[in-house]
N, C-alpha and C positions, 0 to 999 in steps of 0.2 A: 504493500499499499504506500503510495506516494502521490504527493502533490495535492493540490486544493480539490476539495469534493464539490459537485454541482449542488447549488442551493435550491430549496423549494419554499415557496410562500406560506403553503399550508401544511398540516400534518396529514399524512395519509394512513391507511390501514397498517402498513408496516410499523410505522412510527408508533401508533397508538397501542399496538400489541406490545412492542418492546417496552414502551413506558409503563404500561400496566403491570407488566412482569418486574421490572426495576422498583417500582413502587412497592410491590409485595416483598421483594428481597430487603429494601431499605426499611420496610415496615417491622422487620424483625431485628434491625441493627441495635436499637436502643435496649432491647431485652438481652441481646449478646453482649453489650457492653456491661449492663448490670451484672451478669454473671461473670465476666471476666475481671471485674475489680474487687471480687471477692478475694482473688489471689494476686493481682498484679495491680500496681499503683495506675491510676487512669492515664496521666501524660505519658508516662514509661511505655503502656500499652499502645497508646495512639503512635508513638515513634516507632515501636516495634512492628507495627501493622504498616506503616509508611516504608520502613527498611525493607521488610520481606516482599512487600508488594512491588516496591521498585525493582528488588532482584529479579522477581518474576517477570516483570516487563522488560528488563534488560536482555533476559534469555531468549524472550520472544522475539524482541526486535533484531537480535543477532540472528536467530533462525530465519527471520524475514529478511535479513540482509539490509536493513533499514538504518540510515545515519542517525547518530545521535542528535546532531543540530544540522538543520539546513544551512546551506552556505551563506545565504544573505541574512540570517536570522540574527538579531542582536540578544546576545545571551544574557544580558541584564533583565530581560523579560522573563526568563525561566527562573531567575533568583527571585524575582518580585512575587511571580505567582506561587513559588514554593513557600515563601514567607507568609502570604495571604492563607494558603492552604493550611499550613503549620497552626497558624493563629486559630483559624476556625475551629480545627478540630482539638485543640488545647481547651477551648471554652466548651465544646460539646462533652469531651471527656470529664472535665471538672463538673460540669452541671449535673452529670449523673450521680455525683456523690450526694446531691441535695434534693433533686425533685424527682418526680414521678416519671417513668418512661413515657406513658401515654401523654402527660401534660408536655414533655419536651419535644415531643413530635409537632404538636400544634404551634409552639412558639417558635421552634426552628424554622418552620414553613411560613413564617413572615418574609422569608427571603425573596419570593416572588414580587412583593411589594417594591423592595429595594432594587431588584433586577428590573423591573418595569420602568422604575425612575431613572436609573442609571442609563439603561438603554435608550431611553427617549432623550436624554441629554447628551449621550455620547456616541451612540451608533446610528448608522445611516439606515434607513428602511426597515426600523423597528420602533415604529411610533406608538405612544400611549393615546389610543383612540377612547372616544367616550363609552363604547362598548366594553373595551378591556378594563377601563376604570371602574365601571358598574361592576362587573364581575369581580374584580379584586376588592372592591369596597365591600360586597356582600359577604366574601370570604373573610376579609378582616373583621366584620362584625361577629363573626364566629369566635375569632381570637379574643376580642374584648370580652365576650361572654365567659370564656375559659379564665381568663385573667381575674374577672370579678369574682368568679366562684372561688378561686385561689384565696383573695382578700379576706373572705368569710370563712372558710373551711380548713385553710391549710396554715402552717407556721411560716414565720419569716424566712426559715431556712430553705423551705420549698420555693418561696418566691425569689429568693437570690438565685436558686438554679434556674428558674424561669428567665431571670434578668440575663445570666450568662447565656442561655440558648439565644436570646435575641441578639446579643453580641456575636454569637457564632453564626446567625442567620445574616448578619451584615457582612462578616467575612466570606460567607459562600456567595452572597450577591456580587461582593467586589471582584472576587475571583472569576465568576461567570461572565461578568462584563468584561473584565480585562482579557479573557481568553478570546471572548468574541471579537474584542478590537483588534489585538495583536498577534493573534495565533492562527486564525482560520484560513488566511491566505497563503501562509507559508509551512505550517506545521500539520502533521498527521495527528489523528486522535492519540496513536501510541506516543508519539513525542509529547503531547500536551499532557498526557496523564503523567509521564514519567518524570517530568520537570516538577510536577506538584509532589509527587511521593518522594523523589530522591531528594529534593532541596527542602522539603519540610521535615526530614527524618532528623537531622543535626539540630535544627531550632528546637524540636520537641524533646530530644534526649537532653539537650543544655538546660531548658526549662525544668526538665525533672531532675535533674542534679541539683538545682537551687530549692525546688519546692517540695521534692519527695525525699524521704529518708531511707525507706526500705522498699525499693521497686518491685521485687518479686518476693511475696509472702508464701504462695502455695500455688503448685501446678497439679490440678488433677484432671480428670477426663472432662469434667463441666469446663473448667477454665481454659483447656486446651482447645475443644470444640468450639467454643465461644471466640476465641482467638482465631482459629482456623477460619470461622465464618466471616468474620469482620476483615481478614486479611485476604484471603483468597477469593471468597465469594463477593463480598463487597467491593473491597479497596481495588482489586485487580479486574475482576471480569465485569463487574455492574458499572464501575466508573469508565471503564473503557468504552462500554456501550453509550453510556451517557454522553461522552465527550465526542463520539462519532455523531450523535444526534445534534449536538451544538453546532457541529461544523456544517450541517445541511439544513436545520429548520430554524424559525425565528425563535430567539432565545427567551422573549418573554412568554410566547405561547407554551414552549416547553416547561418553563419553571412554574407556570400557572398549572400545568396539567399534573405537575408532580404533587399538588395538593391531595392527591389520592394517597399518598405514603402515610400521612398522619390518621387517615381513615383505617388502613391496614394496620398502622402501628399500635393504634389505641386498641384494636381488638387483640391482637396478637399480644400485646403487653398484657391485657386481662387475661388472656388464656394462659400465658407462660409464667407471668409474675404474680397472678390472682390480684391485679389492681382493680379498683372499684369502677365501674362503668356508672357515672351519674348521669341524669337526666339533661343536665345542661351541657355536659360534655358532647353528649349525643346530637342536641340541638346544634351545637356548634359545628360539628362534623356534616350536619346536613346542610348548613349556610355554606360551608367550605365547598362542598359538593357542586351546590348550585353556582357558585361563583366560578367553577371550573368550566361548567357548561356554558356559561355566558361568554367567557374569555374564548373559548374554542368554537362558538357558534359562527357559522359563516354568515 
C-alpha cells in the first residue's frame, strides 16, 4: 500500500460495516483497561500497549516493503502526532482509576464536537453544516444528561475521572484533525498509525516513571488477556482500520458515527463489570444515537 487514497464525500456500505465493527471492539476497551489496571499501573500499561503495537506495525510494514517515512514528509509532524496520541491515552488510562467504564465512554466521545469545530476551521471541504450541527447538538444533550446525573449520584472522584476523559477527548480530536491536515496526502494508514504508537511510547513510559511507583504488580490470565486485547486487537488492528477510513471519508462524519461506541461500551461494561444501567444513561444513549442519524443523513 503506497500513495494517497481516493477520497469519497459520503459513507458507503463498506465504511458503515467497518465502523460498526470497530465501535463494538472499542466498546470493550474500557472494560479491558479496568481489568488490566488491577495488575499493571495505567500509564505504564498505555506505554506498553503503544510499544508492542508499534513493533507489530513495524513488522507488517517490513513485510509489505513500505518505507518508514515518505521522502517529502516533514518528520516533525510524526513527533507532534505521537505526542498528542500519548497525552490522549495518558488521560484515558488515568481516568479509569476514578470513573465508571460506561460513563467514561460517553465523555470520551465528546471528541466529535471538537473534531467538527477543528475540521470546520482548519480543513478544506469538511464544513460544519446546520444539519451536522443539529445532530451533534442533540448528541451533546445526552452528554449533559449523563454529567448532571453524576453531580447528584456520584462522588467527586468519579467526576474527576469524567473531567480527565473530556481532556482525552480533546487530545483525540486534535490528533484526528492534525492527521487529516498533514498526513492524508503523503502517508499511508500504516505510517500514520506507526508514528502515533512509536512516538507516544517513550512519552508514556517517561510519565510512568514520574507518576507511578510500582508499574507491574501482578500478571495473571485476566490481566494478560486484557492487555492482549488492548494491544493487538484495538491498538494494532482496529486503529489501522480507523486511519484507513480517515484517509478516504470526511473526518467529521466518521467521528460522529463513532458515537455508536459508547452504546456498545455502556452495555458491555454493564455485562462484564456489573456496572449499573440507569434510566438517564439510557436516555442519553438514545439522544446520542439520534444525533448520529442526523449527522449522517444525506
